[in-house]
N, C-alpha and C positions, 0 to 999 in steps of 0.2 A: 534539592539541597542548595543552600546558599553558602558562599565562601567569602565572608566579609573580612578583609585583611585590615585589622586594626593594629596600630602600634600600641604595645602594652608596656608600661614602664613600672616595673616592680622593684622596689629597693628593699633589700633585706639587711638589717643592721647587724651583720655578723663580722664586720671588719673593725677591729679596734685600732688599727693603725691608720685608718682614714675613713672617709665617707664613701659608701658604695654609690657609684655613679649609675644613673639610668641611661639605658641605650636602646634605641629602636632598631638596632641592627642585629641583635641576638648574640653579641659577643663584646668583650672588652679588650683594651690594649694592655691591661695590667691584671695581675692575679695575686691572691694571697693564700697561704696555707690554711687548711681547715681540717678539723676532726668532726665528723658527723656520725651520730648514732641515731638510727631510726629505721623505719620500715621501708622496704622496697615497695614503691607504689606503681611502678611502670617500667617498661623496657623500650628498646630502641635507643641505646645508651641505658644507663641505670638512673632511676629517679629516687632520690632519698632526701627527705626533709625539704621538699620544694625546689630542689636543684637537679638539673639534668647533667649527669656526669658522663663524659666520654670515658670509655674503658679500654681503648686500643692498646695501651701500654701498662695496664693494671696487672698486679699480681693478686692471686686469690688464695684464701685459706678457708676451707669449708669443712666443718666438723673434724678439725684437726688434720685434714689432708690437703695437700696442694691441689689446686684446680687450675684450669687453663683459660676459661672464658665465661661469658655470662650464662651459659647453659647450666652451670653448676648452681646458679641462683634461682630464686623463685619469688613470686609475689607474696608479700606478708612476712618475709624473713626480716628479723631485726639484725642489722649489720652494723659493724664499725667500719667507716670509710675514712681514709686519710688521703688528702689530695690538695688541689688548689681550686679556688673559685674565682671566676672572672668578675670584672668590675660591674657587670650588669646585675650581679647577685642571683641570677637564676641558671647559670651554666658554669661548668667547671670540668676538671679532669681528675679522675680517680687514680691514685698511685697504688693503693692497696685496698682490698675489701676482705673483711673477716666476718665469718658467720659461725656461730656455735649455738645449738639448741639449748633451751633452758632445762628441759627434762625429757627423757625418753623411757617409756615403759608401759606396762598394762594399766588400764583404768581399774582402780580399786573396786572390788565387788561391794555393792551397796552404797556407792558414793554418788551415783548419777542422780542429779536433781533438776527437774524442769521448773525454772522460775517463772517463765511466761513463754509466749509463742516464739520469741526470738532469743531467749537467754537460757542457757543451761550451765550448771557447774558440776564438776567431778574432781576426784583427786587421783594423783599418781604418786605412789610412795608417800601418801599423806599430804602432798602438796596440792593446795586448792587451786583450781583452774576454772576460769570463766570463758565460755564460748558465746559469741554473738553472731547470730545468723546473718546480720547485715554487714558486719565489719570483718570478722575472722575469715581468712582465706583457707579453704580446705583443698587437699590434694591427695593423689594416689589412693583413691577410694574412700577417703574420709569425707563425711558430709555432716551438716548440722542435724538433719533428721536421722541419720544413721549412727550417731554416736551411741556406743553401747559399752557396758561393763566388760572388762577383760580384753577389749581391743588394745593392741599395742600401738601407741601414738608417739609422735615426736612433736614437741610443743615449742613454739617461739612466741615471746610476748613480753609484757611489761608488768612489773610488780607495782600494785597500786596501794600498798600498805596492808592489804588483807589477802590478796590472791594474785595469781598471774593472770592478767587479761590477755588471752591468746590472740595474737595477730596472725598466726598460721598454725594449722593442725594438719599433720601429714600421717597417714596410716602406714604402718609397717607390716611386713609379712607376719602372718600368725605364727610361723615357726621361728621367728627371730627370738634369740635368747640372750642378746647382748643389749643392755640398757645403760642409761646414764642418769645420774642425779647429782645436784650441786648443793653445797651447804657449808656451814662453818663447823669445823671439827670440835666436838664437845668432849670426846674421849678417844684415846688411842693407846694401844699397848703393843703394837707390832703385829699382833695376830688378829685383832678386830678393831673396828672403827665405828663411831657413832657421829652422826651429823645433826645439826640443828638447821632446818630449812628456813628460807626467808619468811615464811608464814609462822614460824615458831614451832612447827611440827618436828618431831624427832624421828630419825631413821636409824635403826641399828639396835644393838650392835651387829655389824655385818662382818662375817668372817673374811679374812684376807688370804687369798691363795698364796701358798709358799712360793709360787713362781710369778707373783704379781709384779708389775712394773711400778716402782715407787719413786715418783719425782717430787718428793716432799722432804723437809728436814726431819731429823730424828724425833723431834717433838713438834708436831704440827697443830697442837691444840690452839684454837683461836684463829686458825687460817681458813680462808674460804677456798674450797677445793672442788674438783670434779672427780667423781668416782665412777669408773666403768664397771658394771656388774655383769656377771654371767649367771643365768639360771641353770643350776646343776641339779637336775632331778627335784625341782621344787625348792631348792635352797639357793638364795642369792649370795654369791661369792664375789668379793672385790678382786678384779684382775688388773686394774690400773688405777692409781691415785695420783693426780697432779694438781699443783697449785693453779688456781684460776683467778681471773681478774673480775671481781664482782661488779664493778661499775664500768669496766672497759676503758677507763681513762687514766692518764698519767697526771701527777699532781702539778705539772707545769704546762699542760696543753693550753695553747691559746686558740682563739677563734673556734670555739666549740659550739656545735649545734646538737641538741639532744631532744628527742621526743620521749614522752612518758606520762605517767600519772602522778600528780602531786599527792604526797602523804604527809601526815602531821609528824613534826619532829619532836613533839612532846613539850616544846618550849615556846609555842606560839608562832613557830616558823614552819617551813616546808622542806621536805626532801623530794628529790626526783631521781628515781632509780637508785635510791640509797645515798645520793649525793646531797650534801647540805647546800641549800640555795641562800645566797646573800643578796639582798635588795638595797638599793639606795634611791635617792630622789630623781635620778636620771634614767631610770628604767622606762623603756618604751613598751606600751601595751597595745596589742592588736587583737580585737578592736579596742579603742580607747576606753570604752565602757567597761572593759575587763578590770581596770584598776580598782582596787578595793574589794573585788569580788572573787578573789582566788580562794578556793576551798579544796580540802582533801578529796581525792577521787576525780578531780577535773583533769582531762587529758590536754596537755599543752606541748608546745615546742618552745624550748628555752635556748637562748644564745648568750654566750659570754666567754669568760676566761677562767681556767682553773687556777686557784692559788691554794696550794696544799690540798686539803681534803674538801675544800669548798669551791663552789662555782659562783663567781661574781657575775650577776645577771645584767646583761645589756638590754635584752628584749624578751618578752614572753607573749606568745600567740596561742589563742585557743585552737585546739585540734578536734574538738568534740561537736558533732552535729546533733541538735535536738529536734530537728524537723525531718520526718521520713516521708518519702514520696515513692510510689510505684505507679508508673504510667507509661503510655506509649509515646514515642518520639514523633513530634511534628516536624521539627527543623533543627539543623545543626549549623553553627557558624564557628569558625576557628581561625586562629592566627598561626598555630603550629600544632604539633601532635597532641598536646595536653591543654593548651590555653584556648578557651572559647566559651560558647554557650550552647545549651540545648533547650529547646522549647518543648514542653510536655502537654499532652492533651488531657485536660482535667474534666471534660464533659460539658455539654451544652454550650459549645463555642468558647469555653473558658480555657486559659492556658497559664502555665507558669514558666518563667524564664530562669534558668539556673546557670550560674557561672562556675567554670572549672579552670584549674590551673595546675602547675607542677606539684602542688601540695595534695591534690586530690588522688585518692587511691582508685585505680582503674582495675576492675576485676571483670573477667569474662567467663560466663558459665554456659556458653552456647557452642554449637558446632561451627559458628562463624569465626571462631578464634583462629586467625590466619597463621600465626606463628607457634601455636600450641604452647604459649607461655602464660596462659590464664589471664591475659591482659589484652587491651586494645587501645588504639589511638582514635582521636576524634574523626579523622578522615575515613575510618572504617564504619562509623555509625551512620545509620540511615533512618528514614521515616517509617520503616517497617519494623524497627527494633523496639523492644520493651526494656525499660531500665528500672532499677531500684536505687534510690539516692538517699544519702544522709546529708543534711545541710544545716546551715545556720544563717542568720541575718547579720551582715557586716555593718560597719559604721554608716555606709551609704544606703542601707536598707535593702541591699541586694542579697538574693539567696546564693550562698557560696557552698558548693559541694565539698564535703570532706571525703566522701566515697561515692562511686558510681559502679554499679554492676549490671552488665548486660545479661538478661536472663530470658527464659521462656515467658510468653505472655500470660499474665494472671489478671486478677481483678484490680482495677484502679483504686489506689488508696492514698490518703493524705492524713498524716498525723502531725498536729501542731497545736499551739495555743489558739483558743477561740478569740476571734476579733469581735464578733457580735453574734446575736441570735434573736430570732423571733419565736417565742414559745409555741411549739406545735406546728411551726411553719417552716423554719429554715435555720441553718447554722452557716456562719462565714468564718473561714480561716485562711490566712495568707491571701486575702482578697477574693477567694473562691467561695461562691455561695452554693450550698446544696439544699434543696428542698426535701421535705419528708412527706410521706403519705401513709396510708393505712398498712402498707406492706413493710414499712421500715421496722427493723428490730433494734432493741436497745439493750445495752450492757453497761453495768457500772461496777468497777473494780473486779473485772473478770467474772461477774455474776450475770448471766443472761436473764431475759424474761421480764424486764421492766416495761412499764407502760410509758407512752410519750409524756404523760403528765408527770410521772415520777422522775423521768430523765431530765426534763427541762426544769423541774423544780430544784433538782440537785446541781444544775449547771450555772456557772458564773463565767464572766469574761476572764480570759487568761487561763482558764482550765485547759488541760491537754485532752484533746479529743481525736479519735481515729475515725475517719469516714471511709466506708467502702462503697464504691459506686461501680457496680459490675458492668454496666452497659458500654462505656460510660455515657450518661445522659443528663447529669446534673441532679439526679434524684438519688438520695442515699438509701442503699439497701440495708446498711448496718451503721449504727453509731455506737462508739465505745468511749466511756468516760473513765479516766484514771483519776480518782478523786485525791 
């Protein structure tokens, strides 16, 4: 393993009171208050939205209960963090960390749908949820392959305009009979309540227990609330109703950093987690090629200031990887726990170099997880490890990982746009060339059994292709085209 100590200068435009200064020393002499809403991507401190936050003096509020340290948190939790950020833009201090799940309850019978090999959807109380095998963090017995109807799950994630995209799925005890659901009150008469969920689905009317804790006004219609439910012999009864913060922000929060999915506001603009985004000509796009290409459903990180119910955008950065890699590690080089590169074995003496930083989600699905926190640091990675990576090409043409998961060795895979191909001979993607032979199998739009002639006739440059190289030896055992 090599340890190349490189000075890395990353400037995040999250300070509106001044320009974030670059530092090679890992810290700054000044700091600014910040509100950050995003997924926990790593520990050893807490990493949220590309910043490493020290938590020695932090307060914690987890699922409406006080907590005492980072052990109450987990990879994939969507949290609201308030604190300060140093002048280097990549480190800071958390004053408070708040987590609350989006929904908790049994998977509705008949709702589980397998969209493809890595994507499933299901509903809980009618709320549509999407699980991604490569991105969603699973815990406490939950797994992508093991998702099943009637399982009791706790979900954390982001609303993309149609569904909750799960960043974390945690399995609850099968005997658990206390659930949670959030929505806008559409009807209420003191003895029952009906909610409209973010997806537009309706829940209710739900009977309210005579002993229920009601932390709402006498007329809560139109308010966004959290309802705690108890399953009483098959009947769901509300035992607590409290007002909830739908977007987790105050209307005067400055220096805000939010991760989420863009959704259409119906007027040619965009919402992020239900917050109206306001753009001007001074917005910085990362990568620069992102300008003019924002679309609903795109995962981004946005930084700016709240003014009333709107967020004035300073910077928008893509958070979505469209390149998938599964391969063995050849080499690791790092400057600190999360910043560095991994070199991957792609077969036949070919390799890919992937860059990682504080924004990368680090997941660990192996027995090598030293701290039992479902995460790892780059100094724990070795050339005997196998990883699954989602990445994209940045402005410099470098592969940048949005997520990396250490897992048990499997077949080497690469999914990306085609650079070039020679019909019946080879395909090249991300500069890696794979030859084909008589044993190569071909699939188009999830339908197997195509001939080489049919496959290459349907293929064009920039089409997305998945290559499976089992050995790996540079010869493709399987080629899949998503037309």
